[in-house]
Phi, psi and omega in degrees: 000132185265152173286164176240100180304320179221094180271118180254126183238190177295328193251003183157196178231152177207159167267129184249121178263103183257340190300335182281343186308314178293333183274314192231347183079012182254143176231158186226138179242121178249109183296129177250317183200149177238138177254133177060027170064028179258071178292314183303327179288316178298320182297315183294326177294316175296314183296318182293323180295317179297317183293321179293337177276355178103017173294129172273336183219133177232129178244149184231148180212144172222076179057233182255019178283148170286143179246156174277077186196178180282132181288126182261308183191168174241149170271120182254142170255126176247151178222161172200154173286133185302324183288358173261002180293124182290150173293140176295141176296331180211086181317130175272148171281115180264127182259121180299148180288136176224173175292332177290322180263008178308320176296322181294318180302314182297319179299311177292309183305310181296320176303320187284316198247329195308323187253013174269124175314134179087002174240159187247148171282158178244159177219189187299333178293328179285326177294312173309318181291327185262340186287150174083000179252003179059034179247341180236141190221156178243149174242124176251151176232109183055044179072007174256130176293122190245333187201163179221153171218146178228137184249158166231197175290098189053031191220131165274110183281327179195148175214126186221130179237125178299147180309322181288355180239025177309142184110347174281340188306308186301301184294327183289316175299319180291320177295315172300310178302321184293348174282344183272133188272347190283171186278340184233125172260146181219169176197168179234144179208149178272153192289345182265000181267080185292326173298318172295317176305316183298314183302309183292330176293313178301331176283330179130007180280146179213197179094298171055055169290127178280116183272326175200154174251143187238132188234152178266119188266000000 
């Protein structure tokens, strides 16, 4: 299912994220502009379109503004100085993403993230986008794919550990973050992901700047 970058309705314009509907049943409405101050009308229009497309849950966001709906979660940006980063107790072997191990990466990534609100599933195009850039890695345990990590420019883009390998999060996060060169490190996390927030707070991340607020429509 394709996203609609610019959905034009009677009450305004929005981006509709529909590609997660077949995976998780969730759709997202990103408000772009509202006409005649009828925000509620635009949200209802977008919600109904998403539900007609098969969405079981529809979330809306207009940057950090409040919407006339039930608040679901916030997207937070956390930062820390790199020189405060603790050394990993046992550095993990990170296996770079390749075309060959791409299916392993997809399997772990999607088990960890695909059905979490605020996260997107990955497909073959994402493997093509990331491979060969030294940004995405797998961790194996006895030959079994157990976790993934994805980096950006001085940013941790994603960290996922399968439930049966709990305990890898701490050494994986520290091993991955140590690869970032800049003096200030950052990451984004949803406010309802308490396990991830606790891990990042333990590492030393703080700040918690609200990047966007998300509401259930």
